[in-house]
C-alpha positions in Angstrom: -44.3 48.0 -41.8 -44.6 45.2 -39.3 -45.7 45.9 -35.8 -44.1 44.7 -32.7 -40.8 42.6 -32.8 -41.6 39.0 -32.0 -39.9 36.9 -29.4 -36.9 35.0 -30.9 -35.5 31.9 -29.2 -31.9 30.9 -30.2 -30.8 27.3 -29.8 -27.6 25.5 -30.6 -28.4 21.9 -31.5 -26.5 18.7 -32.8 -26.4 19.1 -36.7 -28.5 16.0 -37.1 -31.5 17.4 -35.2 -32.2 20.2 -38.0 -35.5 19.7 -39.9 -33.5 19.5 -43.1 -29.8 19.8 -44.3 -28.6 23.1 -43.0 -26.4 24.7 -40.3 -28.9 27.4 -39.5 -32.7 27.5 -39.5 -35.6 29.7 -38.4 -39.3 28.9 -37.9 -42.4 30.1 -36.1 -43.6 28.0 -33.3 -47.2 28.9 -33.7 -47.8 31.6 -31.1 -45.9 34.4 -32.9 -42.6 33.4 -31.4 -39.7 32.3 -33.6 -36.9 29.9 -33.1 -33.4 30.2 -34.8 -31.4 26.8 -34.5 -27.8 26.5 -35.4 -25.6 23.5 -35.6 -23.0 22.8 -32.8 -19.7 23.9 -34.5 -17.2 23.4 -31.7 -16.3 27.2 -31.6 -18.8 29.6 -30.0 -17.6 32.3 -32.6 -18.6 30.2 -35.5 -22.1 29.4 -33.9 -22.6 33.1 -33.3 -21.7 33.8 -37.0 -24.5 31.6 -38.1 -26.8 33.1 -35.6 -26.0 36.6 -36.8 -26.6 35.3 -40.5 -29.9 33.6 -39.7 -31.2 36.5 -37.4 -30.5 39.0 -40.1 -31.8 36.9 -43.0 -35.0 36.1 -41.0 -35.7 39.7 -39.9 -35.5 41.1 -43.5 -37.8 38.3 -44.8 -40.1 38.8 -41.8 -40.4 42.6 -42.5 -41.0 41.9 -46.2 -43.6 39.3 -45.7 -41.7 36.4 -47.2 -43.0 33.1 -45.7 -40.5 30.6 -44.0 -42.3 27.9 -45.9 -41.2 29.4 -49.1 -37.8 29.4 -47.8 -37.7 26.0 -46.5 -39.3 24.5 -49.8 -36.8 26.2 -51.9 -33.9 24.8 -49.6 -35.1 21.3 -49.7 -35.6 21.5 -53.5 -32.2 23.0 -53.9 -30.5 20.3 -51.8 -32.3 17.6 -53.9 -30.9 19.2 -57.1 -27.5 19.6 -55.5 -27.4 15.8 -54.9 -28.1 15.4 -58.5 -25.3 17.7 -59.5 -27.7 20.3 -61.0 -26.7 23.5 -59.1 -23.9 25.9 -59.8 -23.3 27.7 -56.3 -22.3 26.5 -52.9 -25.4 27.1 -51.0 -29.2 27.6 -51.8 -29.2 31.2 -50.8 -26.7 32.0 -53.4 -28.9 30.7 -56.2 -30.6 33.8 -57.8 -33.8 31.8 -57.9 -34.0 31.7 -54.1 -37.0 33.7 -52.8 -34.5 35.1 -50.2 -31.4 35.6 -52.5 -31.1 39.4 -51.5 -31.6 38.9 -47.9 -29.1 36.0 -47.8 -26.5 38.1 -49.6 -27.1 41.0 -47.1 -26.9 38.6 -44.2 -23.7 37.1 -45.6 -22.1 40.6 -45.7 -23.0 41.3 -42.0 -21.7 37.8 -41.0 -18.3 38.4 -42.7 -18.1 41.8 -41.0 -18.7 40.2 -37.6 -16.2 37.4 -38.5 -13.6 40.1 -39.1 -14.3 41.7 -35.7 -13.9 38.2 -34.2 -10.7 37.3 -35.7 -12.2 34.4 -37.5 -10.4 33.2 -40.7 -13.3 33.2 -43.1 -11.9 30.3 -45.3 -11.3 28.1 -42.2 -14.8 28.9 -41.0 -16.2 27.7 -44.4 -14.1 24.5 -44.3 -15.7 23.7 -40.9 -19.2 24.2 -42.3 -18.3 22.2 -45.5 -16.9 19.3 -43.3 -20.2 19.2 -41.4 -22.2 18.7 -44.5 -19.7 16.1 -45.8 -20.0 14.1 -42.6 -23.7 14.5 -42.8 -24.1 13.2 -46.2 -22.0 10.1 -45.3 -24.3 9.3 -42.6 -27.5 9.3 -44.9 
């Protein structure tokens, strides 16, 4: 089991400022602190849902010793494969080859439960995220 919980800073940023194509990201800043960044989505509930997802996924991976570098490398590889039309699922964490597949699935369940409590229409939320990716790909 891990020791003390590290400090985690949460930031909402313009989508284009992410390190790679994603709406939520987490990384260590070198002194044991972690940063979770989520895209500006125009609705604080949507941004919170991404934060919840990323926080749960990050914590499970942190506890299990899965390195963030493994997650990022897989995500970047997956995005490239998606551009080529070589993937069968909507997002990298839904690919059973992802080193964080189970953590992502659990985080998505938590995210959906919180969405229900916030009165968020899950399908509309997904459409907002999809539009963000579509707009981003047009600007490449």
